N, C-alpha and C positions, 0 to 999 in steps of 0.2 A: 902423274903429279901426286897421287896418293902415297906411293912409296917414298917419294921425295919428301913430302910433308911428314910422314911417319918418322923419318930420320932426323929432321931439323926443326920441326914445329915448336919444340920446347923452348927454342930461342925467342919465340914470339909470345910466350906465356901460356901455351896450351900443353897438354901432355900427348905423348905419342899414341895413346889409345882413343884419340878423338873420334866422335861420331859424325857421319856425313848425313845431313838432313836433306830429305827430298822435298818436293814442292808442298806436299800436304803438311809435313812437319813445319816448314817455314811459315805457312799460312797460320798454323796453330800458334806459333810464337808471335806473329803479327797481331793476332786477336788478343793474346794475353797482354801484349805491350799496349794495345789500345785500352784494355781494361785498366791497366796500371795507371794510365793517364786520364781515365774517365772520359774517353772519346767514343763517339758512336761509330760503329762499323758500317752504318748506313751513310753517314756523312763522309767517312773515310774508308771506302771498301778495301778490305785486306788484299785482294788481288791487284788493285791499282797501286797500293803502297808497295807491295812486293815487286811489282814491275818497276816502280821508281827506284827502289833500292838496287835492283838488279842492273838497271841502266847506269846508276851511279858507280857501282862496283866495276862495271865494264870500262869506266873511264878513270878508275882508281880515285874516286871522290869519297873521302871519309865522311862520317857523320858530322864531324867538326867543319869540314870544308862545305858540306851541304848547308849547314846552319849559317855559316858566314855569308854564303851566296844568297841565302833567303832574304836577308835584310828584314824589312818590316812586313813582308807578305805573310799573312796569317796562314794560308793553306800550306805554302812551302815550308814555313817555319815549323808548323805542326808536324808535317811529314818528317822533318829533320829530327824532331824529338822522338818520334816513333822509330825512326832509323837507329838512333842512338840507343834507345831502350832495347830494340831488337838485337843489336849487336852485343850489348851487355848480357842479354839473356843467353845468346849463343855461347859466349865466352864462359859464362857461369856454368853452363851445361857441358863444357868442353866439346862443343860441336861447331861444325862449319857447314855452310851451304855450298851449292854447286859453284857459285861465282867465287867463293873464297878459295877454292882449289887453285885457281890461277892467280887471284889477287895476292894471296899469302905467299905463293911461290915467287912472284915478282918482288914482293917485299924482302924476302930472304935473299934473293940474288942481288938486290940493290943495296941492302944494308950489311951484308957479310961477304967481303971480298974472297975469303977462303972457300966459301960455298960456290960462289960464281966461278972461280978459277977451276975448281974440281969438275964442274959440269961443262964448262967450256972445253976442257981437255977430254972429257969423256965423249962428248958429242962433237966430233970434228967436222962432220958433214950433216947438214940439216935439210930435210925436204918437207915442205908444207903444201898440202893439197887444199883445193877449194879456197884459195887465198882471198878471193873476193868477199868471202863471208867471215873474215876475221874482224875482231873488234880491237879497240885501242890497247886493252890489257894484253891480248894475245900478241899484238905487234911488239909491245915492250918486252914480253917474254922471249920472243924469237930474236929480237935485236940484241938482247943481253947474251943469249947463248951463242949467237953467231959472231959477236963482235971481235973475238980473238982471231979466229981462223978465216973468217969471211967466206966460208964455203956454204952459201945458202942458196937453195933452189926452191922457188915457189911455182906452183901451177894453179892457174885460175882463169876465169873468163869474166871480164867486166860486164858483159851483157847478160850474165846469169846471176847477178847479185839480187837475191830475193829476201835477205834476212836483215834489212835495215831496222825493222821493227824489233829485232832481238838485240840491237846494238851493233850489228856489223857495219863497218864503214868502208865504202868502196874506195876511199882515198888511199887505203893501204896498197891496193894494186895499181891504181892510177899513178901514184907518185913513187913507185918502187925504185925506179932508176935514180931519183933524186935522194931517196932515203939511204940507198946502198950504192956507194961509188963503184965504178967499174962493172956495173951490172950489164949482162948481155940479155937482150930481149929476143926471144924466138917466137914468132907467130905461127901457131899450128892451124893453118887455114885449110889444108886438105882434109876432106872428110871421106872416110872409107865405108860409111854405113848407108848414107842416103843417096838419092838421085839428085841431079842438078835442079830439077823443078822444085823439089822440096827445099833445097838450099837457097834458091832464088827467093822463095816465099819468106824464108827465115831472114835473109839479108834485107828484104824490104821492110820487115817488121822491126828488126833491131836498129835499122838506120834512124828510127825515130827516137831512140834512147838518148837521154842526156848524159853527160859525163862518161865518155867512152873513148877508148883508144882507136877504135875502128878496125875492121877486118873484112875480108872478102872470102867467104866460104866457097870452095869448089871441090869437084870430085871427078874421077875418071869413070864413074859408073854409068855415064850416059844421062840423057834428059829424063827418061822415065815418064810415068803418067802425070798428068796435070793434078794439082791439088784441088779437091772439090770441097767447097764450103757450104754447109747447110745451116740455116738459121731456124731454130725451133722456138715454139712458144714457151715451153717450160721443160723441166727435166723428164716429165712423162712422155711428152712428144719426142723428145730426144731419144729416150730409150726405145720407144716404139719404132722410130726411124732406123736405129741401129739394128734392132732385131729383124725388121723387114728386109734390110739390105743383106743381112747374113742369110736369111731364108731364101731370098731370090738367087743368091750366088750358089747356094747348095743345090737348089732346083736345077740350075744350069750346069751342074757337073762338078761344082766345087766341094770342098769338105769343110766341116766345122773347124778343123784344125788349121785352116788357111787364115783364120781371123784372129785378131787381137784388138782389145778395146783398151785404150790408154786414157787415164784420167789423172787429174792433179791431186785430188784429195780422196781419202778412203770413203768419206761420206757419199761420194758420187756413185759408188758401186751398188748401193742398195736398190735404187730404182732400176738400174740395168738388170740386176739379178732377178728382180720380180718379173720383169717383162720377158726375160729369157725363159724362166720357169713356165710362165703362161704359154 
Protein backbone atom coordinates (compact mmCIF):
# COMPACT_ATOMS: atom_id res chain seq x y z
CA UNK A 1 0.00 0.00 0.00
CA UNK A 2 2.97 2.36 0.48
CA UNK A 3 3.97 2.17 -3.18
CA UNK A 4 0.34 2.58 -4.15
CA UNK A 5 -0.01 5.72 -2.01
CA UNK A 6 3.31 7.15 -3.21
CA UNK A 7 1.88 6.98 -6.70
CA UNK A 8 -1.59 8.43 -6.11
CA UNK A 9 -1.77 10.19 -2.74
CA UNK A 10 -1.36 13.65 -4.30
CA UNK A 11 -4.99 13.34 -5.42
CA UNK A 12 -5.95 13.42 -1.72
CA UNK A 13 -3.95 16.56 -0.93
CA UNK A 14 -0.70 14.97 0.29
CA UNK A 15 2.62 14.83 -1.52
CA UNK A 16 4.31 11.60 -2.56
CA UNK A 17 7.12 12.15 -0.03
CA UNK A 18 4.73 11.66 2.92
CA UNK A 19 6.04 10.30 6.23
CA UNK A 20 4.55 7.27 7.98
CA UNK A 21 4.14 7.85 11.71
CA UNK A 22 4.60 4.98 14.14
CA UNK A 23 2.69 4.67 17.43
CA UNK A 24 5.09 6.91 19.36
CA UNK A 25 4.81 9.61 16.70
CA UNK A 26 1.02 9.37 16.80
CA UNK A 27 0.93 9.64 20.59
CA UNK A 28 3.08 12.76 20.39
CA UNK A 29 0.60 14.31 17.94
CA UNK A 30 -2.28 13.36 20.25
CA UNK A 31 -0.56 15.12 23.15
CA UNK A 32 0.04 18.22 21.02
CA UNK A 33 -3.60 18.18 19.93
CA UNK A 34 -4.74 17.97 23.56
CA UNK A 35 -2.54 20.94 24.38
CA UNK A 36 -4.04 22.89 21.46
CA UNK A 37 -7.48 22.33 22.97
CA UNK A 38 -6.39 22.95 26.59
CA UNK A 39 -7.39 19.43 27.58
CA UNK A 40 -5.79 17.33 30.33
CA UNK A 41 -4.01 14.18 29.23
CA UNK A 42 -5.04 12.67 32.56
CA UNK A 43 -8.73 13.14 31.83
CA UNK A 44 -8.21 12.10 28.21
CA UNK A 45 -5.28 9.62 28.12
CA UNK A 46 -3.49 9.78 24.75
CA UNK A 47 -3.38 5.97 24.38
CA UNK A 48 -7.13 5.77 24.90
CA UNK A 49 -7.78 8.48 22.31
CA UNK A 50 -5.40 6.92 19.81
CA UNK A 51 -7.22 3.61 20.25
CA UNK A 52 -10.56 5.35 19.62
CA UNK A 53 -9.18 6.99 16.49
CA UNK A 54 -7.75 3.70 15.26
CA UNK A 55 -11.07 1.90 15.74
CA UNK A 56 -12.81 4.75 13.91
CA UNK A 57 -10.45 4.49 10.97
CA UNK A 58 -10.95 0.72 10.91
CA UNK A 59 -14.61 1.51 10.20
CA UNK A 60 -13.86 4.42 7.83
CA UNK A 61 -15.40 6.90 10.28
CA UNK A 62 -14.07 10.41 9.64
CA UNK A 63 -13.68 13.09 12.33
CA UNK A 64 -16.86 14.71 10.97
CA UNK A 65 -18.78 11.44 11.17
CA UNK A 66 -17.48 10.88 14.69
CA UNK A 67 -18.58 14.36 15.74
CA UNK A 68 -22.06 13.92 14.24
CA UNK A 69 -22.51 10.62 16.07
CA UNK A 70 -21.35 12.15 19.36
CA UNK A 71 -24.40 14.34 19.76
CA UNK A 72 -24.41 16.07 23.15
CA UNK A 73 -22.14 13.54 24.86
CA UNK A 74 -19.22 15.55 26.27
CA UNK A 75 -16.62 12.81 26.30
CA UNK A 76 -17.32 11.56 22.77
CA UNK A 77 -17.66 15.09 21.42
CA UNK A 78 -14.31 16.05 22.96
CA UNK A 79 -12.60 13.00 21.47
CA UNK A 80 -14.06 14.03 18.11
CA UNK A 81 -12.37 17.43 18.44
CA UNK A 82 -9.05 15.78 19.28
CA UNK A 83 -9.50 13.40 16.35
CA UNK A 84 -10.09 16.33 14.00
CA UNK A 85 -7.08 18.24 15.36
CA UNK A 86 -4.95 15.09 15.16
CA UNK A 87 -5.87 14.53 11.52
CA UNK A 88 -5.21 18.18 10.64
CA UNK A 89 -1.78 17.99 12.24
CA UNK A 90 -0.97 14.86 10.26
CA UNK A 91 -2.00 16.48 7.02
CA UNK A 92 -0.04 19.67 7.80
CA UNK A 93 3.06 17.53 8.42
CA UNK A 94 2.41 15.54 5.21
CA UNK A 95 2.20 12.43 7.37
CA UNK A 96 -0.03 9.38 7.69
CA UNK A 97 -0.39 6.79 10.42
CA UNK A 98 -0.63 3.01 10.04
CA UNK A 99 -4.43 3.03 9.80
CA UNK A 100 -4.30 5.65 7.05
CA UNK A 101 -2.32 3.30 4.81
CA UNK A 102 -5.47 1.27 4.19
CA UNK A 103 -8.08 4.01 4.71
CA UNK A 104 -6.52 6.30 2.13
CA UNK A 105 -6.07 3.41 -0.29
CA UNK A 106 -9.79 2.64 0.00
CA UNK A 107 -10.65 6.33 -0.53
CA UNK A 108 -8.57 6.40 -3.71
CA UNK A 109 -10.14 3.23 -5.09
CA UNK A 110 -13.66 4.43 -4.29
CA UNK A 111 -13.24 7.99 -5.57
CA UNK A 112 -11.13 7.44 -8.70
CA UNK A 113 -12.47 4.84 -11.17
CA UNK A 114 -9.28 4.91 -13.26
CA UNK A 115 -7.19 3.91 -10.26
CA UNK A 116 -9.65 1.16 -9.33
CA UNK A 117 -9.71 -0.25 -12.86
CA UNK A 118 -5.91 -0.29 -13.08
CA UNK A 119 -5.49 -2.30 -9.89
CA UNK A 120 -8.44 -4.59 -10.61
CA UNK A 121 -6.71 -5.56 -13.86
CA UNK A 122 -3.32 -5.85 -12.21
CA UNK A 123 -4.51 -8.16 -9.43
CA UNK A 124 -6.69 -10.71 -11.22
CA UNK A 125 -6.35 -13.32 -8.47
CA UNK A 126 -6.38 -12.37 -4.80
CA UNK A 127 -5.55 -14.52 -1.77
CA UNK A 128 -6.13 -13.30 1.79
CA UNK A 129 -4.74 -15.28 4.73
CA UNK A 130 -6.00 -15.08 8.35
CA UNK A 131 -9.29 -13.70 7.05
CA UNK A 132 -10.94 -14.03 10.47
CA UNK A 133 -8.71 -11.17 11.67
CA UNK A 134 -9.63 -8.63 8.98
CA UNK A 135 -11.49 -5.45 9.81
CA UNK A 136 -14.15 -3.53 7.89
CA UNK A 137 -11.69 -1.35 6.00
CA UNK A 138 -9.67 -4.36 4.87
CA UNK A 139 -12.90 -6.03 3.74
CA UNK A 140 -13.76 -2.97 1.64
CA UNK A 141 -10.28 -2.96 0.13
CA UNK A 142 -10.48 -6.63 -0.83
CA UNK A 143 -14.03 -6.25 -2.15
CA UNK A 144 -13.04 -3.37 -4.39
CA UNK A 145 -10.02 -5.14 -5.84
CA UNK A 146 -11.87 -8.43 -6.43
CA UNK A 147 -15.12 -6.96 -7.78
CA UNK A 148 -14.21 -7.17 -11.47
CA UNK A 149 -12.81 -10.69 -11.85
CA UNK A 150 -14.38 -12.34 -8.78
CA UNK A 151 -11.26 -14.46 -8.26
CA UNK A 152 -10.98 -14.21 -4.49
CA UNK A 153 -9.70 -16.91 -2.15
CA UNK A 154 -9.61 -16.38 1.60
CA UNK A 155 -8.19 -18.71 4.24
CA UNK A 156 -9.11 -18.46 7.89
CA UNK A 157 -10.53 -20.11 10.97
CA UNK A 158 -13.50 -18.58 12.77
CA UNK A 159 -12.41 -20.38 15.95
CA UNK A 160 -9.07 -18.56 15.97
CA UNK A 161 -10.35 -14.99 15.92
CA UNK A 162 -8.43 -13.21 18.69
CA UNK A 163 -8.06 -9.63 17.43
CA UNK A 164 -11.52 -8.15 18.01
CA UNK A 165 -9.85 -5.66 20.38
CA UNK A 166 -7.87 -4.41 17.37
CA UNK A 167 -10.98 -3.90 15.27
CA UNK A 168 -11.11 -7.31 13.58
CA UNK A 169 -14.65 -8.44 12.82
CA UNK A 170 -15.38 -12.15 12.64
CA UNK A 171 -18.47 -11.37 10.54
CA UNK A 172 -16.19 -11.09 7.49
CA UNK A 173 -15.53 -14.82 7.49
CA UNK A 174 -18.90 -15.92 8.89
CA UNK A 175 -20.82 -14.16 6.11
CA UNK A 176 -18.33 -14.70 3.28
CA UNK A 177 -20.75 -16.76 1.18
CA UNK A 178 -23.38 -14.03 1.43
CA UNK A 179 -20.95 -11.22 0.63
CA UNK A 180 -19.45 -12.96 -2.40
CA UNK A 181 -21.85 -14.84 -4.67
CA UNK A 182 -20.91 -18.25 -6.05
CA UNK A 183 -18.38 -18.77 -3.27
CA UNK A 184 -17.21 -22.33 -2.61
CA UNK A 185 -16.49 -23.24 1.01
CA UNK A 186 -13.91 -25.94 1.71
CA UNK A 187 -13.56 -27.08 5.31
CA UNK A 188 -10.01 -28.12 6.13
CA UNK A 189 -10.84 -30.53 8.93
CA UNK A 190 -8.06 -33.11 8.54
CA UNK A 191 -5.07 -32.37 10.77
CA UNK A 192 -1.63 -33.67 9.86
CA UNK A 193 0.24 -32.47 12.94
CA UNK A 194 -1.60 -33.66 16.03
CA UNK A 195 -2.94 -36.92 17.45
CA UNK A 196 -6.67 -37.52 17.86
CA UNK A 197 -6.69 -37.04 21.64
CA UNK A 198 -5.31 -33.53 21.18
CA UNK A 199 -7.91 -32.80 18.51
CA UNK A 200 -10.72 -34.18 20.69
CA UNK A 201 -9.65 -31.79 23.45
CA UNK A 202 -9.55 -28.90 20.96
CA UNK A 203 -12.99 -29.84 19.58
CA UNK A 204 -14.40 -29.87 23.12
CA UNK A 205 -13.02 -26.39 23.82
CA UNK A 206 -14.05 -24.67 20.59
CA UNK A 207 -17.54 -26.19 20.76
CA UNK A 208 -18.24 -23.54 23.41
CA UNK A 209 -17.44 -20.64 21.07
CA UNK A 210 -20.20 -18.33 19.94
CA UNK A 211 -20.63 -17.26 16.30
CA UNK A 212 -18.94 -20.12 14.49
CA UNK A 213 -19.49 -22.24 11.40
CA UNK A 214 -18.54 -25.46 13.18
CA UNK A 215 -15.99 -28.11 12.25
CA UNK A 216 -14.83 -31.54 13.36
CA UNK A 217 -11.04 -31.91 13.46
CA UNK A 218 -9.68 -35.39 12.75
CA UNK A 219 -6.40 -37.10 11.92
CA UNK A 220 -4.94 -40.37 10.70
CA UNK A 221 -2.13 -40.10 13.26
CA UNK A 222 -3.81 -42.36 15.83
CA UNK A 223 -5.11 -41.59 19.31
CA UNK A 224 -1.78 -40.72 20.94
CA UNK A 225 -1.24 -39.95 24.61
CA UNK A 226 -3.96 -38.37 26.70
CA UNK A 227 -3.75 -34.64 27.32
CA UNK A 228 -2.61 -33.94 30.89
CA UNK A 229 -3.82 -30.75 32.57
CA UNK A 230 -2.08 -29.39 35.66
CA UNK A 231 -3.38 -26.40 37.59
CA UNK A 232 -0.71 -24.32 39.35
CA UNK A 233 -0.95 -21.64 42.02
CA UNK A 234 1.06 -19.06 40.07
CA UNK A 235 3.67 -18.66 37.33
CA UNK A 236 6.46 -19.70 39.68
CA UNK A 237 4.80 -23.00 40.53
CA UNK A 238 4.08 -23.51 36.86
CA UNK A 239 7.71 -22.99 35.86
CA UNK A 240 8.92 -25.28 38.65
CA UNK A 241 6.50 -28.00 37.53
CA UNK A 242 7.71 -27.79 33.92
CA UNK A 243 11.36 -27.87 34.99
CA UNK A 244 10.80 -30.90 37.22
CA UNK A 245 8.91 -32.76 34.47
CA UNK A 246 11.83 -32.22 32.09
CA UNK A 247 14.43 -33.27 34.69
CA UNK A 248 12.50 -36.48 35.47
CA UNK A 249 12.21 -37.33 31.80
CA UNK A 250 15.94 -36.80 31.23
CA UNK A 251 16.77 -38.94 34.29
CA UNK A 252 14.71 -41.74 32.74
CA UNK A 253 16.68 -41.70 29.50
CA UNK A 254 15.18 -38.77 27.60
CA UNK A 255 17.07 -35.78 26.24
CA UNK A 256 16.57 -32.08 26.78
CA UNK A 257 15.94 -31.72 23.04
CA UNK A 258 12.83 -33.93 23.42
CA UNK A 259 11.04 -31.01 25.08
CA UNK A 260 9.40 -27.80 23.95
CA UNK A 261 7.56 -25.22 26.03
CA UNK A 262 4.78 -23.33 24.24
CA UNK A 263 3.42 -20.08 25.63
CA UNK A 264 1.02 -17.43 24.40
CA UNK A 265 2.88 -14.22 25.31
CA UNK A 266 6.59 -13.40 25.39
CA UNK A 267 6.24 -12.17 28.98
CA UNK A 268 5.55 -15.74 30.08
CA UNK A 269 9.04 -16.92 29.14
CA UNK A 270 10.90 -14.97 31.84
CA UNK A 271 9.84 -17.13 34.79
CA UNK A 272 10.48 -20.32 32.81
CA UNK A 273 13.97 -19.17 31.94
CA UNK A 274 14.84 -18.34 35.55
CA UNK A 275 13.74 -21.76 36.78
CA UNK A 276 15.54 -23.54 33.95
CA UNK A 277 18.79 -21.71 34.77
CA UNK A 278 18.41 -22.59 38.45
